[in-house]
C-alpha positions in Angstrom: -2.0 -1.3 -40.4 0.2 -2.0 -43.5 2.6 0.7 -44.6 1.2 0.6 -48.1 -2.3 0.0 -49.6 -2.3 -3.7 -50.4 -5.8 -3.7 -51.8 -6.9 -6.8 -50.0 -7.9 -8.1 -46.5 -5.6 -11.1 -46.4 -3.3 -11.6 -43.4 0.5 -11.6 -43.3 2.4 -12.7 -46.4 -0.8 -13.7 -48.1 -1.6 -10.0 -48.4 1.7 -9.3 -50.1 1.2 -12.3 -52.5 -2.1 -10.9 -53.5 -0.6 -7.4 -54.0 2.2 -8.7 -56.1 1.4 -12.2 -57.7 4.4 -12.0 -60.0 6.7 -12.4 -57.0 4.3 -14.7 -55.1 4.7 -17.4 -57.7 8.5 -18.0 -57.3 8.4 -17.4 -53.6 5.6 -20.0 -53.1 7.5 -22.4 -55.4 10.6 -22.0 -53.3 8.9 -22.7 -50.0 6.9 -25.6 -51.5 10.2 -27.3 -52.5 12.0 -26.4 -49.2 9.2 -27.4 -46.8 7.1 -30.0 -48.7 9.3 -31.4 -51.4 11.1 -34.8 -51.3 13.5 -34.9 -48.4 15.0 -37.1 -45.7 13.8 -34.5 -43.2 10.1 -34.8 -42.4 7.8 -32.0 -43.4 7.1 -31.1 -39.8 10.8 -31.0 -39.0 11.4 -28.5 -41.8 8.4 -26.4 -40.6 9.9 -26.5 -37.2 13.2 -25.0 -38.5 11.2 -22.2 -40.2 9.1 -21.7 -37.1 12.2 -21.4 -34.8 13.9 -18.9 -37.1 10.7 -16.8 -37.4 10.4 -16.8 -33.6 14.0 -15.6 -33.3 13.2 -12.8 -35.7 10.1 -12.0 -33.7 7.8 -12.3 -36.7 4.5 -13.2 -35.1 2.7 -14.1 -38.3 5.3 -16.5 -39.6 6.0 -18.0 -36.2 2.4 -18.8 -35.5 1.6 -19.9 -39.1 4.5 -22.3 -39.4 4.1 -23.5 -35.8 0.6 -24.5 -36.6 1.7 -26.2 -39.8 4.4 -28.1 -37.9 1.8 -29.2 -35.3 -0.6 -30.3 -38.0 2.0 -32.7 -39.4 4.0 -33.7 -36.4 3.7 -37.1 -34.7 1.6 -37.2 -31.6 4.5 -37.2 -29.1 5.7 -33.9 -30.5 2.3 -32.3 -30.8 1.7 -32.8 -27.1 4.5 -30.4 -26.1 5.0 -28.1 -29.0 2.1 -25.7 -29.1 -0.6 -24.9 -26.6 -3.6 -23.7 -28.6 -4.5 -20.9 -26.2 -1.0 -19.4 -26.5 -0.3 -19.8 -30.2 -0.9 -16.1 -30.9 1.7 -15.0 -28.3 4.8 -13.7 -30.2 7.7 -16.1 -29.7 5.8 -18.7 -27.8 5.9 -21.4 -30.5 9.6 -20.8 -31.2 10.3 -20.9 -27.5 8.6 -24.3 -27.1 10.6 -25.9 -29.8 13.8 -26.7 -27.9 11.8 -28.2 -25.1 9.9 -30.5 -27.5 10.9 -34.2 -27.8 12.9 -33.8 -31.0 15.8 -35.8 -32.3 19.4 -34.9 -31.6 19.9 -34.5 -35.3 17.1 -32.0 -35.6 18.4 -30.2 -32.5 21.8 -29.9 -34.2 20.3 -28.6 -37.4 18.3 -26.0 -35.5 21.6 -24.8 -34.0 22.8 -24.3 -37.6 19.6 -22.4 -38.4 20.1 -20.2 -35.3 23.6 -19.3 -36.6 22.2 -18.4 -40.0 19.6 -16.2 -38.3 22.4 -14.2 -36.7 24.5 -14.0 -39.8 25.7 -16.5 -42.4 29.2 -16.1 -41.1 28.1 -17.5 -37.8 27.7 -20.9 -39.3 31.0 -22.7 -38.4 32.5 -26.0 -39.5 32.0 -27.1 -35.9 28.3 -26.6 -36.1 28.2 -28.5 -39.4 30.3 -31.3 -38.0 28.1 -31.5 -34.9 25.1 -32.0 -37.2 26.9 -34.6 -39.2 27.9 -36.4 -36.0 24.1 -36.8 -35.3 23.5 -38.2 -38.7 22.7 -35.1 -40.8 23.6 -35.4 -44.5 25.2 -32.6 -46.5 21.8 -32.1 -48.3 20.1 -31.7 -44.9 22.6 -29.1 -43.8 22.2 -27.3 -47.1 18.5 -27.2 -46.9 18.6 -26.1 -43.2 20.8 -23.1 -44.2 18.5 -22.3 -47.1 15.3 -22.6 -45.0 16.8 -20.3 -42.3 18.0 -17.8 -44.8 14.7 -17.8 -46.7 12.7 -17.3 -43.6 14.9 -14.4 -42.5 13.8 -12.9 -45.9 10.1 -13.9 -45.5 10.0 -12.5 -41.9 11.5 -9.2 -43.0 9.1 -9.0 -46.0 6.1 -9.6 -43.7 7.1 -7.2 -41.0 8.9 -4.7 -43.2 5.5 -3.8 -44.7 3.6 -4.1 -41.4 1.2 -6.8 -42.5 -1.6 -7.8 -40.2 -1.1 -10.9 -38.0 -4.4 -12.3 -36.7 -4.8 -12.5 -33.0 -7.2 -15.4 -33.0 -5.4 -18.8 -32.7 -8.3 -20.4 -34.6 -7.2 -18.5 -37.8 -3.8 -20.2 -37.8 -5.1 -23.7 -36.8 -7.9 -23.6 -39.4 -5.5 -22.7 -42.2 -3.1 -25.4 -41.1 -5.7 -28.1 -41.9 -6.2 -26.7 -45.4 -2.4 -26.3 -45.9 -1.7 -30.0 -45.1 -4.0 -31.0 -47.9 -3.1 -28.3 -50.5 0.4 -27.0 -49.8 1.8 -23.6 -50.7 1.1 -23.4 -54.4 -2.6 -22.7 -54.3 -1.7 -19.4 -52.5 0.1 -18.2 -55.7 -2.8 -19.3 -57.8 -5.3 -17.4 -55.6 -3.1 -14.3 -55.8 -3.0 -14.4 -59.6 -6.8 -14.9 -59.7 -7.3 -12.0 -57.3 -5.2 -9.7 -59.4 -6.9 -10.7 -62.7 -10.3 -10.0 -61.1 -9.2 -6.5 -60.1 -7.5 -5.3 -63.3 
């Protein structure tokens, strides 16, 4: 049960967005740019970074949500090994499967950078950055990896710091993933504003 009265029955971060649409709008805009905007990293690769960081932070809602989003956009050879539907609601399961998935050496090196960010920004060393560069990562990809990891540490703590509800049913995450692929993150901010306007 959430620590404060959020005034809605939405799960996870959505409940916080509905509670405070003024902050939802810039947060949704940030994640839209980071995970769906133009990039030399595929959308599913960026979702995978967010998923892994969320798994390390033991944030069940974000791990399962972004794991489902990654699966919905990943190529077939990655989908096969990334998430098993019956286990998607198990905390850490999605994040734990990522390193066993058939991902590129470049993405693996960027995930190592993200892991360091999750510990502390000071854990990101020049050696980690150079290892990513050696696998073909650009400076922009390294930058965005650090920002995705840092942002998801914030999102994870926001979600869990107010004890939001994480659905147990895997179908919840998988169903929303299909809608997300079509619509992205910005409609969540719009829905939050509409909800607040209707309850003033």
